[in-house]
C-alpha positions in Angstrom: 73.7 -37.1 -24.5 73.5 -33.5 -23.6 73.4 -34.2 -19.8 76.6 -36.1 -20.1 78.2 -33.3 -22.0 77.2 -30.6 -19.6 78.3 -32.6 -16.6 81.8 -33.2 -18.0 82.3 -29.7 -19.3 81.6 -28.3 -15.8 84.9 -29.9 -14.5 87.3 -27.2 -15.6 85.4 -24.2 -14.2 85.1 -26.0 -10.9 88.8 -26.7 -10.8 89.6 -23.0 -11.6 87.2 -21.8 -8.9 88.8 -24.2 -6.3 92.2 -23.0 -7.2 91.4 -19.3 -6.8 92.1 -19.6 -3.0 95.0 -22.0 -3.3 98.7 -21.4 -3.7 100.4 -20.8 -7.1 103.8 -22.3 -8.0 105.9 -21.0 -10.8 108.4 -22.8 -13.1 110.9 -21.4 -15.5 114.0 -22.8 -17.1 116.4 -20.7 -15.0 114.7 -20.7 -11.6 114.5 -16.9 -11.4 112.0 -15.2 -9.1 112.0 -18.2 -6.7 110.5 -20.5 -9.3 111.3 -24.2 -9.7 113.4 -25.2 -12.7 111.4 -28.4 -13.4 107.7 -29.0 -13.6 108.0 -32.2 -11.7 109.6 -30.4 -8.7 106.7 -27.8 -8.6 104.1 -30.5 -8.9 105.7 -32.5 -6.0 105.8 -29.3 -3.8 102.2 -28.4 -4.5 99.3 -29.1 -2.1 96.0 -30.4 -3.4 94.2 -27.7 -5.3 97.3 -25.6 -6.0 98.2 -24.2 -9.4 101.5 -24.7 -11.2 102.2 -22.0 -13.8 105.0 -22.9 -16.3 106.8 -20.3 -18.3 107.8 -20.8 -22.0 110.8 -23.1 -22.5 111.7 -26.7 -23.1 111.5 -29.1 -20.1 113.2 -32.4 -20.6 111.3 -34.5 -18.1 108.3 -36.8 -17.4 105.8 -35.5 -14.8 103.7 -37.7 -12.5 100.6 -36.1 -11.0 99.3 -37.8 -7.8 96.9 -35.1 -6.5 94.5 -32.4 -7.6 96.5 -29.7 -9.3 96.1 -27.2 -12.1 99.0 -27.4 -14.5 99.1 -24.6 -17.0 101.7 -23.6 -19.6 102.3 -20.1 -20.9 101.5 -21.2 -24.5 101.2 -24.6 -26.1 103.5 -23.6 -29.0 106.4 -22.5 -26.7 106.0 -24.5 -23.5 107.3 -27.9 -24.3 107.6 -31.1 -22.3 110.1 -33.2 -24.2 109.9 -36.7 -22.8 112.6 -38.3 -25.0 113.6 -41.6 -23.4 110.8 -41.4 -20.9 107.7 -43.6 -20.7 105.2 -40.7 -20.7 105.2 -37.0 -20.9 102.5 -36.6 -18.2 101.1 -39.4 -16.1 98.0 -38.8 -14.0 98.4 -41.7 -11.6 95.2 -42.8 -10.0 96.3 -46.4 -9.6 98.7 -45.5 -6.8 96.6 -42.6 -5.5 93.0 -43.7 -4.9 90.2 -41.3 -5.5 92.4 -38.9 -7.5 90.3 -36.2 -9.1 90.4 -32.5 -10.1 93.5 -32.4 -12.4 93.7 -29.8 -15.1 96.4 -29.8 -17.9 96.5 -27.0 -20.4 99.0 -25.0 -22.6 101.7 -27.5 -23.4 103.3 -29.3 -26.2 103.9 -32.9 -25.0 106.2 -34.9 -27.3 108.7 -37.7 -27.8 107.5 -40.1 -25.1 108.1 -43.8 -25.6 104.5 -44.5 -24.7 101.7 -42.0 -24.3 102.1 -38.3 -24.3 99.5 -38.0 -21.6 98.3 -41.1 -19.7 95.4 -41.0 -17.1 94.6 -44.0 -15.0 91.7 -44.5 -12.5 91.0 -40.8 -12.0 87.9 -38.6 -12.2 87.3 -35.1 -13.3 90.5 -34.7 -15.3 90.5 -31.9 -18.0 93.1 -32.0 -20.8 92.6 -28.9 -22.9 94.5 -26.7 -25.3 97.6 -28.8 -25.7 99.7 -30.0 -28.7 100.4 -33.8 -28.3 102.8 -35.1 -30.9 105.4 -37.5 -31.8 104.8 -39.8 -28.9 104.8 -43.7 -28.9 108.5 -43.7 -29.7 108.8 -47.1 -28.1 106.8 -48.9 -30.8 108.8 -51.5 -32.8 107.6 -51.0 -36.4 109.0 -54.4 -37.5 107.1 -56.4 -34.8 104.2 -54.1 -34.2 104.8 -54.4 -30.5 105.9 -52.0 -27.7 108.6 -53.4 -25.4 108.5 -52.4 -21.7 105.1 -50.8 -21.7 103.5 -51.2 -18.2 101.8 -54.5 -17.7 98.6 -52.8 -16.6 98.1 -51.7 -20.2 96.8 -55.0 -21.5 96.3 -54.5 -25.2 98.4 -51.5 -26.3 101.4 -53.5 -27.6 100.9 -52.4 -31.2 100.6 -48.7 -30.5 102.2 -47.9 -27.2 99.0 -46.4 -25.9 98.6 -43.5 -28.4 99.0 -39.8 -27.8 96.4 -39.5 -25.0 95.1 -42.5 -23.1 92.3 -42.6 -20.5 92.0 -45.9 -18.7 89.6 -46.3 -15.7 88.7 -42.6 -16.1 85.3 -41.0 -15.7 83.7 -37.6 -16.0 86.8 -36.2 -17.7 87.4 -33.9 -20.7 89.8 -34.1 -23.6 89.0 -30.9 -25.5 90.5 -28.5 -28.1 93.8 -30.2 -28.4 96.0 -30.9 -31.5 97.0 -34.5 -31.4 99.2 -35.4 -34.3 102.0 -37.7 -35.5 101.6 -40.2 -32.8 101.0 -43.9 -33.7 97.4 -43.3 -32.6 95.5 -40.3 -31.4 93.2 -40.7 -28.4 92.4 -44.0 -26.6 89.7 -44.7 -24.1 90.0 -48.2 -22.6 89.1 -50.2 -19.6 92.4 -52.0 -18.8 92.5 -50.6 -15.2 88.8 -49.7 -14.6 85.6 -48.8 -16.3 85.9 -45.7 -18.5 82.7 -43.8 -18.7 81.0 -40.4 -18.9 83.9 -38.7 -20.6 83.8 -36.1 -23.3 86.2 -36.0 -26.2 85.5 -32.7 -28.0 86.9 -30.1 -30.4 90.2 -31.9 -31.0 92.1 -32.0 -34.3 93.4 -35.5 -34.5 95.5 -36.1 -37.6 98.3 -38.1 -39.1 98.5 -40.7 -36.4 99.4 -43.2 -39.0 99.4 -46.6 -37.3 96.1 -46.5 -35.5 92.8 -44.7 -35.2 92.3 -41.0 -34.5 89.9 -41.7 -31.6 89.5 -45.2 -30.2 86.9 -46.5 -27.7 88.1 -50.1 -26.9 87.2 -52.6 -24.3 90.1 -54.9 -23.3 90.8 -57.7 -20.8 91.2 -56.3 -17.3 94.7 -55.9 -15.8 95.7 -58.1 -12.9 95.6 -55.2 -10.5 91.9 -54.8 -10.9 91.3 -58.3 -9.5 88.4 -58.6 -12.0 87.7 -61.6 -14.0 85.4 -59.8 -16.4 86.0 -56.7 -18.6 85.0 -53.4 -17.0 83.5 -51.5 -19.9 83.8 -48.4 -22.0 80.4 -46.7 -22.0 78.4 -43.5 -22.0 81.3 -41.5 -23.5 80.6 -38.7 -26.0 82.9 -38.0 -29.0 81.8 -34.7 -30.3 82.9 -32.1 -32.9 86.4 -33.5 -33.5 88.3 -33.5 -36.8 89.9 -36.9 -37.5 92.0 -37.0 -40.7 94.9 -39.0 -42.1 94.9 -41.6 -39.3 95.7 -45.2 -39.7 97.0 -44.9 -43.3 100.1 -47.1 -42.6 98.1 -49.4 -40.3 94.4 -50.2 -40.0 93.1 -47.1 -38.3 89.7 -45.5 -38.5 88.8 -41.9 -37.9 86.8 -43.0 -34.9 86.7 -46.7 -33.8 84.6 -48.6 -31.2 86.0 -52.0 -30.5 85.5 -55.1 -28.4 88.4 -57.6 -28.4 88.1 -60.7 -26.2 84.9 -62.5 -25.1 82.9 -60.5 -22.6 84.4 -57.1 -23.5 81.9 -54.2 -23.7 82.0 -50.8 -25.5 78.4 -49.6 -25.4 76.0 -46.6 -25.2 78.6 -44.2 -26.6 77.7 -41.2 -28.8 79.7 -40.2 -31.8 78.3 -37.0 -33.1 79.2 -33.9 -35.2 82.7 -35.1 -36.1 84.5 -34.8 -39.4 86.4 -37.9 -40.5 88.3 -37.8 -43.8 91.1 -39.6 -45.4 91.6 -42.3 -42.7 93.0 -45.7 -43.5 89.8 -47.6 -42.9 86.2 -46.4 -42.6 85.6 -43.1 -40.9 83.6 -44.6 -38.1 84.2 -48.3 -37.5 82.7 -50.8 -35.0 84.3 -54.2 -34.6 83.3 -57.1 -32.3 85.8 -60.0 -32.8 84.4 -62.6 -30.4 81.2 -64.1 -28.9 79.5 -62.7 -25.8 80.4 -59.0 -26.4 78.4 -55.9 -25.8 78.5 -53.2 -28.5 74.8 -52.2 -28.0 73.4 -48.8 -28.1 76.2 -46.9 -29.8 74.9 -43.8 -31.7 76.6 -42.4 -34.8 74.9 -39.1 -35.5 75.4 -36.0 -37.6 78.9 -36.7 -38.7 80.6 -35.6 -42.0 82.4 -38.5 -43.6 84.4 -38.6 -46.8 87.4 -40.2 -48.6 88.1 -42.9 -46.1 89.5 -46.3 -46.9 88.2 -49.8 -47.1 88.2 -52.0 -44.0 90.6 -55.0 -44.1 90.5 -58.7 -43.4 88.8 -60.2 -41.4 86.4 -57.2 -41.2 86.8 -56.2 -44.9 84.4 -54.0 -46.8 84.2 -54.5 -50.6 85.5 -51.0 -51.1 86.2 -47.6 -49.4 83.4 -46.9 -46.9 82.3 -44.2 -44.5 80.9 -46.5 -41.7 81.5 -50.2 -41.2 80.0 -52.4 -38.5 81.3 -56.0 -38.2 80.7 -58.3 -35.3 80.3 -61.9 -34.3 77.9 -61.2 -31.4 74.4 -59.8 -32.0 74.2 -56.0 -31.6 71.1 -54.1 -30.6 70.2 -50.4 -30.6 72.7 -49.1 -33.1 71.4 -45.8 -34.7 73.2 -44.2 -37.7 71.4 -41.0 -38.5 71.8 -37.5 -40.0 75.3 -38.2 -41.3 76.6 -36.6 -44.5 78.5 -39.1 -46.6 80.4 -38.4 -49.8 83.3 -39.6 -51.8 82.9 -43.2 -50.7 82.1 -46.3 -52.7 80.0 -47.5 -49.8 78.1 -45.4 -47.3 77.2 -47.8 -44.5 78.2 -51.5 -44.4 76.7 -53.8 -41.8 78.0 -57.3 -41.4 76.7 -58.4 -38.0 73.7 -60.0 -36.4 71.2 -57.8 -34.6 69.1 -54.7 -35.5 70.4 -51.5 -37.1 68.7 -48.2 -37.9 70.4 -46.4 -40.8 68.0 -43.5 -41.2 67.9 -39.9 -42.3 71.4 -39.8 -43.7 72.6 -38.1 -47.0 74.5 -40.2 -49.5 76.2 -39.4 -52.7 74.5 -40.6 -55.9 76.2 -43.5 -57.6 77.5 -45.1 -54.4 76.1 -48.0 -52.5 74.4 -46.1 -49.7 73.7 -49.1 -47.5 75.0 -52.6 -47.8 73.7 -55.4 -45.5 76.4 -58.0 -45.9 75.3 -60.1 -42.9 72.3 -61.6 -41.2 71.2 -58.5 -39.2 68.0 -56.5 -39.7 68.7 -53.1 -41.3 66.1 -50.3 -41.6 67.1 -47.6 -44.1 64.0 -45.3 -44.2 64.1 -41.6 -44.6 67.6 -41.2 -46.2 68.5 -38.9 -49.0 70.0 -41.1 -51.7 71.6 -38.3 -53.8 68.5 -37.7 -55.8 64.8 -37.5 -55.1 63.9 -41.0 -56.3 63.4 -44.4 -54.8 66.9 -45.9 -54.6 65.6 -49.3 -55.5 64.8 -48.3 -59.0 66.8 -46.5 -61.7 64.9 -43.7 -63.6 65.7 -43.6 -67.3 67.4 -40.4 -68.3 68.6 -39.6 -64.8 71.7 -40.4 -62.9 71.0 -43.1 -60.4 70.6 -42.5 -56.7 72.8 -44.1 -54.2 71.7 -47.7 -54.1 71.0 -50.4 -51.5 72.4 -53.9 -51.5 71.4 -57.0 -49.5 68.5 -57.3 -47.2 67.6 -53.7 -46.4 64.2 -52.6 -45.2 63.1 -49.4 -47.0 59.7 -47.9 -47.6 60.3 -44.1 -47.4 63.1 -41.7 -48.5 63.9 -38.0 -48.5 63.8 -35.9 -51.6 66.4 -33.4 -50.3 69.6 -33.6 -48.3 69.0 -34.1 -44.6 69.7 -31.0 -42.4 71.5 -31.6 -39.2 
């Protein structure tokens, strides 16, 4: 986990060092001082490795980036890309520009696009940091739940227009310290156009994206342009230290979701750690596998704080509000759920899938069902703190009960104090 994180975080400093000897282009609304009046014109004029510095103002345009460039706004609150009527606010286009890498985007509000605020396809070493991304996905039809005219290479985004930020076929990239709010969904990592792996999603506040999840890692069927007959995979990504709140409350959105859709899709070996997920429409961390022959193995859910999230819905329903829900048709191996702090939920962890699951060293609230095995899988629940110092399998007269277990849950040891992270 930590080697992935260090490798990805090194992208931005390398970009800055490279740009130190390159040219700088300026943009302001009036074109004074020899500056361009549009961001798109400056990006088009720049050579690989150049920097584009944008003064405060509102720029009504959509920008396509096709080479290495550092794009920096004066201040995210005052440097606004208004993409009203446009597909995207910023599109980092690695589909038409092979081996695209080294793009840095910081210091903007990106808003009002029909599809994504920022879309990245088939690029490496992209850093998106310190932006406000809001009110995008304007193209969604709320009545039909579809998104007319979204590009055909986005194979499964009809219901949300791609969300505020979308990485497809991206690797070794960073989405960090952004405010992502009031889109239909927050951040999406998918494999429509290529494998998406070794990315870091960190330090973002992702809130009130009411139709979909705050952060989604989803494997989809490949786009025709990939010439692949098998899904390409979403794997080895790290989702760390984000706040995900109020997402999916008008749809079916989790705080953080890991999903496989069609047969053969694969979202595996991802790490979800140190996040806070509260008040989301369905469980704070949710894993769904809807078809046979899928790979959801090896995902780790560690040291998160989860509270006040909703119940999952048909066909993946939980019996009540839950912090974590795992539902799948295909067997899953290597899932570890550990050191999470769970409160204000009727159910802590619900497992309804074949396979093996370790739910160990978490802290639950007394009176809740800490762990429910609603399926055929093997669930180990040793070392948890169940809200009191007692064995959760037995009520002690005169004391409030611990969090309980339900279904076939293997348990021989428990903690007498909350688990420290």
